[in-house]
MDTraj code that builds the backbone (N, CA, C; nanometers):
import mdtraj as md
import numpy as np

residues = "MET LEU LYS SER LEU PHE VAL TYR GLY VAL LEU GLY VAL MET LEU ILE PRO VAL LYS SER GLU GLN ILE THR VAL CYS VAL GLU GLU ASP ASP GLU LEU ARG VAL ASP CYS GLN ILE GLU PRO LYS PRO ASN ARG ILE ASN SER TYR GLU PHE ALA LEU SER ILE GLY LYS ARG GLN LEU ILE ILE ASN THR ASN VAL SER GLY GLY SER ALA GLU GLU GLU PHE LYS GLY LYS SER ARG VAL GLU GLU LEU ASP PRO HIS GLY TYR ARG MET THR MET THR SER PHE ARG GLU TYR LEU SER ASP ASP THR ILE PHE LEU CYS LYS ILE SER GLY GLU SER ASP SER ILE SER VAL GLN LYS ASP ASN LEU ALA THR CYS SER ALA VAL SER LEU LEU LEU LYS SER SER TRP SER TRP THR VAL CYS LEU LEU LEU PHE PHE TYR HIS THR HIS SER".split()
xyz = np.array([
    [-4.5056, 13.5153, 10.0382],
    [-4.5310, 13.5825, 9.9117],
    [-4.4081, 13.5769, 9.8213],
    [-4.2914, 13.6098, 9.8769],
    [-4.1690, 13.6079, 9.7979],
    [-4.1365, 13.4663, 9.7514],
    [-4.1605, 13.3698, 9.8406],
    [-4.1360, 13.2303, 9.8039],
    [-4.2293, 13.1881, 9.6904],
    [-4.3538, 13.2308, 9.6946],
    [-4.4505, 13.1975, 9.5891],
    [-4.4075, 13.2563, 9.4554],
    [-4.3620, 13.3822, 9.4567],
    [-4.3155, 13.4448, 9.3331],
    [-4.1960, 13.3701, 9.2750],
    [-4.1050, 13.3277, 9.3621],
    [-3.9876, 13.2529, 9.3165],
    [-4.0296, 13.1211, 9.2518],
    [-4.1156, 13.0469, 9.3195],
    [-4.1592, 12.9162, 9.2672],
    [-4.2309, 12.9335, 9.1343],
    [-4.3238, 13.0293, 9.1254],
    [-4.3962, 13.0494, 9.0006],
    [-4.3040, 13.1026, 8.8899],
    [-4.2055, 13.1803, 8.9261],
    [-4.1077, 13.2256, 8.8276],
    [-4.0285, 13.1099, 8.7701],
    [-3.9829, 13.0199, 8.8577],
    [-3.9085, 12.9022, 8.8114],
    [-3.9982, 12.8157, 8.7247],
    [-4.1226, 12.7945, 8.7661],
    [-4.2162, 12.7147, 8.6865],
    [-4.2382, 12.7781, 8.5494],
    [-4.2523, 12.9084, 8.5446],
    [-4.2727, 12.9764, 8.4174],
    [-4.1551, 12.9592, 8.3236],
    [-4.0344, 12.9725, 8.3759],
    [-3.9150, 12.9543, 8.2936],
    [-3.9046, 12.8104, 8.2459],
    [-3.9373, 12.7152, 8.3324],
    [-3.9263, 12.5745, 8.2967],
    [-4.0272, 12.5350, 8.1898],
    [-4.1390, 12.6052, 8.1805],
    [-4.2427, 12.5687, 8.0848],
    [-4.2248, 12.6347, 7.9494],
    [-4.1232, 12.7196, 7.9348],
    [-4.0960, 12.7790, 7.8047],
    [-4.0561, 12.6660, 7.7102],
    [-4.1180, 12.6588, 7.5930],
    [-4.0870, 12.5489, 7.5018],
    [-3.9400, 12.5480, 7.4629],
    [-3.8801, 12.4303, 7.4683],
    [-3.7423, 12.4137, 7.4252],
    [-3.7399, 12.3027, 7.3215],
    [-3.6374, 12.3038, 7.2388],
    [-3.6237, 12.2008, 7.1371],
    [-3.5940, 12.0676, 7.2057],
    [-3.6778, 11.9701, 7.1798],
    [-3.6548, 11.8392, 7.2406],
    [-3.5432, 11.7673, 7.1668],
    [-3.4789, 11.6770, 7.2373],
    [-3.3749, 11.5982, 7.1742],
    [-3.4395, 11.5010, 7.0773],
    [-3.3929, 11.5032, 6.9552],
    [-3.4488, 11.4162, 6.8532],
    [-3.3675, 11.2883, 6.8378],
    [-3.2543, 11.2824, 6.9043],
    [-3.1701, 11.1639, 6.8951],
    [-3.1230, 11.1273, 7.0362],
    [-3.1342, 11.0004, 7.0695],
    [-3.0866, 10.9525, 7.1987],
    [-3.0015, 10.8280, 7.1750],
    [-2.9022, 10.8115, 7.2621],
    [-2.8114, 10.6969, 7.2538],
    [-2.8052, 10.6315, 7.3909],
    [-2.8193, 10.4989, 7.3938],
    [-2.8092, 10.4263, 7.5199],
    [-2.7656, 10.2827, 7.4911],
    [-2.7295, 10.2123, 7.5979],
    [-2.6866, 10.0731, 7.5866],
    [-2.7944, 9.9850, 7.6476],
    [-2.8399, 9.8856, 7.5714],
    [-2.9431, 9.7940, 7.6190],
    [-2.8822, 9.6893, 7.7112],
    [-2.9692, 9.6157, 7.7819],
    [-2.9236, 9.5151, 7.8773],
    [-2.8379, 9.4061, 7.8131],
    [-2.8613, 9.3769, 7.6858],
    [-2.7823, 9.2742, 7.6169],
    [-2.6560, 9.3317, 7.5528],
    [-2.6142, 9.4506, 7.5971],
    [-2.4927, 9.5194, 7.5524],
    [-2.4951, 9.5572, 7.4043],
    [-2.6131, 9.5926, 7.3552],
    [-2.6244, 9.6477, 7.2214],
    [-2.6466, 9.7988, 7.2336],
    [-2.5900, 9.8721, 7.1409],
    [-2.6067, 10.0165, 7.1379],
    [-2.7372, 10.0489, 7.0670],
    [-2.8150, 10.1387, 7.1242],
    [-2.9417, 10.1784, 7.0629],
    [-2.9378, 10.3278, 7.0348],
    [-2.9670, 10.3637, 6.9119],
    [-2.9739, 10.5035, 6.8707],
    [-3.1143, 10.5284, 6.8175],
    [-3.1899, 10.6112, 6.8891],
    [-3.3247, 10.6478, 6.8462],
    [-3.3191, 10.7843, 6.7805],
    [-3.3688, 10.7913, 6.6590],
    [-3.3716, 10.9162, 6.5832],
    [-3.5174, 10.9479, 6.5544],
    [-3.5694, 11.0498, 6.6212],
    [-3.7115, 11.0804, 6.6102],
    [-3.7368, 11.2108, 6.5368],
    [-3.6686, 11.2277, 6.4282],
    [-3.6914, 11.3437, 6.3426],
    [-3.8197, 11.3185, 6.2646],
    [-3.9083, 11.4162, 6.2667],
    [-4.0334, 11.4016, 6.1934],
    [-4.0067, 11.4314, 6.0458],
    [-4.0383, 11.3357, 5.9586],
    [-4.0102, 11.3577, 5.8166],
    [-4.1019, 11.4642, 5.7568],
    [-4.0548, 11.5261, 5.6521],
    [-4.1347, 11.6259, 5.5805],
    [-4.2440, 11.5533, 5.5014],
    [-4.3615, 11.6154, 5.4892],
    [-4.4671, 11.5526, 5.4102],
    [-4.4270, 11.5430, 5.2628],
    [-4.4809, 11.4459, 5.1959],
    [-4.4590, 11.4250, 5.0524],
    [-4.3137, 11.3984, 5.0169],
    [-4.2383, 11.3391, 5.1102],
    [-4.1002, 11.3012, 5.0812],
    [-4.0841, 11.1531, 5.1109],
    [-3.9982, 11.0896, 5.0373],
    [-3.9703, 10.9483, 5.0601],
    [-3.8916, 10.9361, 5.1899],
    [-3.9358, 10.8475, 5.2786],
    [-3.8650, 10.8275, 5.4046],
    [-3.7339, 10.7544, 5.3804],
    [-3.6264, 10.8226, 5.4101],
    [-3.4945, 10.7612, 5.4024],
    [-3.4240, 10.7890, 5.5335],
    [-3.3295, 10.7026, 5.5697],
    [-3.2552, 10.7229, 5.6933],
    [-3.1074, 10.6954, 5.6703],
    [-3.0269, 10.7554, 5.7559],
    [-2.8826, 10.7301, 5.7558],
    [-2.8340, 10.7493, 5.8985],
    [-2.7650, 10.6488, 5.9506],
    [-2.7024, 10.6565, 6.0822],
    [-2.5524, 10.6538, 6.0607],
    [-2.4816, 10.7429, 6.1296],
    [-2.3369, 10.7510, 6.1139],
    [-2.2746, 10.7887, 6.2476],
    [-2.1445, 10.7725, 6.2555],
    [-2.0714, 10.8225, 6.3717],
    [-1.9504, 10.8978, 6.3223],
    [-1.9101, 10.9926, 6.4023],
    [-1.7983, 11.0781, 6.3668],
    [-1.6979, 11.0788, 6.4811],
    [-1.5746, 11.0479, 6.4461],
    [-1.4649, 11.0539, 6.5421],
    [-1.3606, 11.1461, 6.4809],
    [-1.3418, 11.2601, 6.5433],
    [-1.2521, 11.3591, 6.4843],
    [-1.3115, 11.4104, 6.3543],
    [-1.2346, 11.4044, 6.2472],
    [-1.2829, 11.4512, 6.1174],
    [-1.3347, 11.3370, 6.0305],
    [-1.3351, 11.2177, 6.0855],
    [-1.3752, 11.0994, 6.0096],
    [-1.5218, 11.0645, 6.0381],
    [-1.6026, 11.0584, 5.9338],
    [-1.7431, 11.0209, 5.9489],
    [-1.7654, 10.8857, 5.8823],
    [-1.8246, 10.7922, 5.9577],
    [-1.8457, 10.6561, 5.9100],
    [-1.9945, 10.6246, 5.9078],
    [-2.0456, 10.5773, 5.7949],
    [-2.1862, 10.5394, 5.7839],
    [-2.2034, 10.4002, 5.8427],
    [-2.2962, 10.3903, 5.9393],
    [-2.3234, 10.2634, 6.0057],
    [-2.4331, 10.1873, 5.9325],
    [-2.5425, 10.2564, 5.8980],
    [-2.6551, 10.1925, 5.8317],
    [-2.7329, 10.2982, 5.7553],
    [-2.7812, 10.2639, 5.6373],
    [-2.8564, 10.3587, 5.5560],
    [-2.9468, 10.2847, 5.4577],
    [-3.0534, 10.3516, 5.4177],
    [-3.1354, 10.3015, 5.3083],
    [-3.1394, 10.4034, 5.1953],
    [-3.0483, 10.4998, 5.1991],
    [-3.0406, 10.6028, 5.0965],
    [-2.9873, 10.5396, 4.9679],
    [-3.0551, 10.5669, 4.8594],
    [-3.0148, 10.5128, 4.7303],
    [-2.8729, 10.5572, 4.6965],
    [-2.7890, 10.4631, 4.6632],
    [-2.6507, 10.4926, 4.6293],
    [-2.5572, 10.4959, 4.7488],
    [-2.6106, 10.4907, 4.8694],
    [-2.5283, 10.4915, 4.9899],
    [-2.5130, 10.3508, 5.0445],
    [-2.4079, 10.3304, 5.1206],
    [-2.3901, 10.1994, 5.1846],
    [-2.3095, 10.2164, 5.3128],
    [-2.3269, 10.1202, 5.4010],
    [-2.2545, 10.1221, 5.5283],
    [-2.1069, 10.0907, 5.5032],
    [-2.0231, 10.1413, 5.5928],
    [-1.8817, 10.1075, 5.5869],
    [-1.8672, 9.9566, 5.6061],
    [-1.7668, 9.8996, 5.5469],
    [-1.7459, 9.7546, 5.5495],
    [-1.7431, 9.6985, 5.6917],
    [-1.6782, 9.7686, 5.7856],
    [-1.6671, 9.7169, 5.9226],
    [-1.8002, 9.7156, 5.9983],
    [-1.9029, 9.7847, 5.9461],
    [-2.0326, 9.7880, 6.0133],
    [-2.1362, 9.6950, 5.9500],
    [-2.1057, 9.6391, 5.8353],
    [-2.2031, 9.5529, 5.7679],
    [-2.2330, 9.4308, 5.8539],
    [-2.3615, 9.4070, 5.8738],
    [-2.4063, 9.2934, 5.9540],
    [-2.4033, 9.3175, 6.1038],
    [-2.3641, 9.4377, 6.1482],
    [-2.3577, 9.4672, 6.2916],
    [-2.4729, 9.5541, 6.3399],
    [-2.5602, 9.5966, 6.2486],
    [-2.6698, 9.6838, 6.2912],
    [-2.7982, 9.6481, 6.2191],
    [-2.9076, 9.6868, 6.2821],
    [-3.0391, 9.6715, 6.2206],
    [-3.1192, 9.7980, 6.2524],
    [-3.2150, 9.8291, 6.1670],
    [-3.2949, 9.9511, 6.1826],
    [-3.4421, 9.9134, 6.1761],
    [-3.5200, 9.9727, 6.2648],
    [-3.6647, 9.9533, 6.2642],
    [-3.7328, 10.0896, 6.2727],
    [-3.8518, 10.0965, 6.2175],
    [-3.9272, 10.2219, 6.2185],
    [-3.9963, 10.2391, 6.3534],
    [-3.9974, 10.3623, 6.4037],
    [-4.0637, 10.3947, 6.5298],
    [-4.2002, 10.4564, 6.5019],
    [-4.2906, 10.4391, 6.5958],
    [-4.4234, 10.4968, 6.5829],
    [-4.4332, 10.6160, 6.6770],
    [-4.4706, 10.7327, 6.6419],
    [-4.5366, 10.7738, 6.5200],
    [-4.4402, 10.8125, 6.4081],
    [-4.3132, 10.8413, 6.4414],
    [-4.2166, 10.8744, 6.3371],
    [-4.0753, 10.8482, 6.3897],
    [-3.9841, 10.8296, 6.2980],
    [-3.8447, 10.8092, 6.3339],
    [-3.7988, 10.6661, 6.3122],
    [-3.6716, 10.6437, 6.3442],
    [-3.6106, 10.5124, 6.3269],
    [-3.5228, 10.4805, 6.4471],
    [-3.5082, 10.3517, 6.4756],
    [-3.4205, 10.3035, 6.5812],
    [-3.3161, 10.2116, 6.5182],
    [-3.1899, 10.2448, 6.5451],
    [-3.0813, 10.1578, 6.5018],
    [-3.0251, 10.0873, 6.6244],
    [-3.0072, 9.9580, 6.6135],
    [-2.9455, 9.8789, 6.7189],
    [-2.8185, 9.8192, 6.6619],
    [-2.7095, 9.8278, 6.7381],
    [-2.5779, 9.7872, 6.6878],
    [-2.5066, 9.6986, 6.7887],
    [-2.4465, 9.5906, 6.7396],
    [-2.3660, 9.5022, 6.8230],
    [-2.2183, 9.5383, 6.8048],
    [-2.1347, 9.4912, 6.8941],
    [-1.9887, 9.5105, 6.8843],
    [-1.9530, 9.6550, 6.8528],
    [-1.9982, 9.7454, 6.9351],
    [-1.9807, 9.8883, 6.9077],
    [-1.8684, 9.9531, 6.9870],
    [-1.8273, 9.8938, 7.0974],
    [-1.7342, 9.9608, 7.1897],
    [-1.6007, 9.9976, 7.1258],
    [-1.5538, 9.9193, 7.0330],
    [-1.4250, 9.9487, 6.9689],
    [-1.4293, 10.0753, 6.8841],
    [-1.5491, 10.1217, 6.8494],
    [-1.5619, 10.2408, 6.7653],
    [-1.5825, 10.3686, 6.8458],
    [-1.5966, 10.3562, 6.9767],
    [-1.6200, 10.4735, 7.0598],
    [-1.4891, 10.5340, 7.1067],
    [-1.4874, 10.6652, 7.1118],
    [-1.3717, 10.7363, 7.1661],
    [-1.4215, 10.8190, 7.2852],
    [-1.3353, 10.9042, 7.3370],
    [-1.3771, 10.9887, 7.4487],
    [-1.4874, 11.0851, 7.4085],
    [-1.4952, 11.1203, 7.2820],
    [-1.5988, 11.2110, 7.2335],
    [-1.6428, 11.1654, 7.0943],
    [-1.7413, 11.0785, 7.0899],
    [-1.7943, 11.0269, 6.9640],
    [-1.9253, 11.0978, 6.9338],
    [-1.9441, 11.1367, 6.8104],
    [-2.0673, 11.2031, 6.7698],
    [-2.1478, 11.1064, 6.6846],
    [-2.2725, 11.0824, 6.7267],
    [-2.3635, 11.0013, 6.6470],
    [-2.4530, 11.0957, 6.5688],
    [-2.4728, 11.0628, 6.4418],
    [-2.5543, 11.1454, 6.3542],
    [-2.6661, 11.0607, 6.2964],
    [-2.7811, 11.1217, 6.2802],
    [-2.8887, 11.0547, 6.2077],
    [-2.9503, 11.1557, 6.1133],
    [-2.9951, 11.1037, 6.0019],
    [-3.0573, 11.1875, 5.9002],
    [-3.1813, 11.1141, 5.8515],
    [-3.2945, 11.1822, 5.8554],
    [-3.4191, 11.1263, 5.8057],
    [-3.4742, 11.2218, 5.7015],
    [-3.4887, 11.1712, 5.5808],
    [-3.5454, 11.2490, 5.4697],
    [-3.4809, 11.3862, 5.4566],
    [-3.3499, 11.3908, 5.4704],
    [-3.2755, 11.5146, 5.4523],
    [-3.2588, 11.5994, 5.5767],
    [-3.3361, 11.5750, 5.6817],
    [-3.3224, 11.6476, 5.8079],
    [-3.2267, 11.5711, 5.8980],
    [-3.1325, 11.6402, 5.9618],
    [-3.0341, 11.5684, 6.0427],
    [-3.0232, 11.6252, 6.1833],
    [-2.9692, 11.5426, 6.2717],
    [-2.9429, 11.5819, 6.4096],
    [-2.8227, 11.4996, 6.4557],
    [-2.7599, 11.5445, 6.5623],
    [-2.6441, 11.4721, 6.6143],
    [-2.6393, 11.4849, 6.7656],
    [-2.5656, 11.3926, 6.8267],
    [-2.5468, 11.3948, 6.9711],
    [-2.4058, 11.3457, 6.9999],
    [-2.3412, 11.4102, 7.0946],
    [-2.2065, 11.3724, 7.1348],
    [-2.2157, 11.2844, 7.2592],
    [-2.1461, 11.1712, 7.2568],
    [-2.1454, 11.0814, 7.3723],
    [-2.0019, 11.0490, 7.4108],
    [-1.9819, 11.0215, 7.5373],
    [-1.8515, 10.9804, 7.5875],
    [-1.8594, 10.8332, 7.6223],
    [-1.7591, 10.7577, 7.5830],
    [-1.7671, 10.6120, 7.5981],
    [-1.7836, 10.5678, 7.7429],
    [-1.7351, 10.6453, 7.8377],
    [-1.7478, 10.6072, 7.9781],
    [-1.8792, 10.6528, 8.0406],
    [-1.9581, 10.7322, 7.9684],
    [-2.0818, 10.7868, 8.0240],
    [-2.2053, 10.7492, 7.9432],
    [-2.2057, 10.6320, 7.8830],
    [-2.3224, 10.5893, 7.8064],
    [-2.4352, 10.5509, 7.9013],
    [-2.5527, 10.6036, 7.8767],
    [-2.6693, 10.5734, 7.9603],
    [-2.7187, 10.4327, 7.9313],
    [-2.7810, 10.3737, 8.0320],
    [-2.8446, 10.2440, 8.0151],
    [-2.9870, 10.2685, 7.9674],
    [-3.0309, 10.1901, 7.8702],
    [-3.1666, 10.2037, 7.8185],
    [-3.2640, 10.1456, 7.9198],
    [-3.3486, 10.2287, 7.9726],
    [-3.4563, 10.1840, 8.0599],
    [-3.5659, 10.2870, 8.0504],
    [-3.6855, 10.2454, 8.0752],
    [-3.7984, 10.3378, 8.0648],
    [-3.7819, 10.4552, 8.1598],
    [-3.7343, 10.4290, 8.2815],
    [-3.7212, 10.5355, 8.3806],
    [-3.6123, 10.6340, 8.3405],
    [-3.4945, 10.5847, 8.3018],
    [-3.3856, 10.6765, 8.2682],
    [-3.4170, 10.7578, 8.1440],
    [-3.4820, 10.6963, 8.0443],
    [-3.5170, 10.7723, 7.9247],
    [-3.6268, 10.8732, 7.9531],
    [-3.7213, 10.8386, 8.0406],
    [-3.8263, 10.9327, 8.0777],
    [-3.7668, 11.0532, 8.1493],
    [-3.6776, 11.0273, 8.2444],
    [-3.6164, 11.1383, 8.3168],
    [-3.5303, 11.2235, 8.2260],
    [-3.4577, 11.1605, 8.1330],
    [-3.3718, 11.2361, 8.0435],
    [-3.4539, 11.3241, 7.9502],
    [-3.5652, 11.2699, 7.9005],
    [-3.6436, 11.3458, 7.8039],
    [-3.7367, 11.4457, 7.8695],
    [-3.7675, 11.4292, 7.9971],
    [-3.8645, 11.5194, 8.0602],
    [-3.8142, 11.5732, 8.1930],
    [-3.6883, 11.6043, 8.2017],
    [-3.6323, 11.6527, 8.3283],
    [-3.6975, 11.7831, 8.3714],
    [-3.7301, 11.8702, 8.2777],
    [-3.7893, 11.9985, 8.3163],
    [-3.9276, 11.9783, 8.3767],
    [-4.0056, 11.8851, 8.3227],
    [-4.1374, 11.8572, 8.3801],
    [-4.1232, 11.7954, 8.5181],
    [-4.0214, 11.7133, 8.5370],
    [-3.9992, 11.6518, 8.6674],
    [-3.9671, 11.7591, 8.7709],
    [-3.8808, 11.8530, 8.7355],
    [-3.8465, 11.9621, 8.8271],
    [-3.9696, 12.0472, 8.8563],
    [-4.0494, 12.0736, 8.7535],
    [-4.1723, 12.1519, 8.7738],
    [-4.2658, 12.0829, 8.8724],
    [-4.2841, 11.9539, 8.8564],
    [-4.3723, 11.8814, 8.9474],
    [-4.3193, 11.8824, 9.0903],
    [-4.1892, 11.8644, 9.1053],
    [-4.1309, 11.8681, 9.2394],
    [-4.1499, 12.0047, 9.3045],
    [-4.1267, 12.1106, 9.2295],
    [-4.1473, 12.2452, 9.2829],
    [-4.2938, 12.2692, 9.3180],
    [-4.3826, 12.2214, 9.2326],
    [-4.5254, 12.2380, 9.2583],
    [-4.5661, 12.1664, 9.3873],
    [-4.5242, 12.0404, 9.4037],
    [-4.5584, 11.9668, 9.5250],
    [-4.4956, 12.0302, 9.6486],
    [-4.3737, 12.0800, 9.6357],
    [-4.3093, 12.1468, 9.7484],
    [-4.3898, 12.2694, 9.7895],
    [-4.4302, 12.3463, 9.6882],
    [-4.5027, 12.4698, 9.7164],
    [-4.6410, 12.4418, 9.7773],
    [-4.7107, 12.3425, 9.7271],
    [-4.8454, 12.3165, 9.7770],
    [-4.8448, 12.2511, 9.9153],
    [-4.7335, 12.1882, 9.9515],
    [-4.7270, 12.1219, 10.0822],
    [-4.6508, 12.2026, 10.1874],
    [-4.6147, 12.3248, 10.1553],
    [-4.5428, 12.4060, 10.2549],
    [-4.6274, 12.5207, 10.3060],
])
top = md.Topology()
chain = top.add_chain()
for i, resn in enumerate(residues, 1):
    res = top.add_residue(resn, chain, resSeq=i)
    for name in ("N", "CA", "C"):
        top.add_atom(name, md.element.get_by_symbol(name[0]), res)
traj = md.Trajectory(xyz[None], top)
């Protein structure tokens, strides 16, 4: 009985809605950096995007389609952006390692809404379906493991 209460308590806490990560950073097999920004744009607004990185107090624009904005000179021709379905944008960047520090912050802005993520150059995740699934749904994975443990004990 006590074990059941514990398991159901953990499951209940794990199912409380939490803000999902809207930005992910990983390295693809061909050694390109991938930044997925899945901010849902506001209705009736022009879709615009801006990808940047911040090292210390310095913020550098990597790629943008914002009117009047432009990428820093050192990033021109090193990145491309594609639209994601159902919403968001993916930026892929070559020759990125020289711009990473021990604590680099990647920022993305879509139609005025922004998000950021801090990454460490030695701890960049590899882009794979399994690693991204586990990263984005770790709480569901733990819930399933607890559920199977409870039903089989």
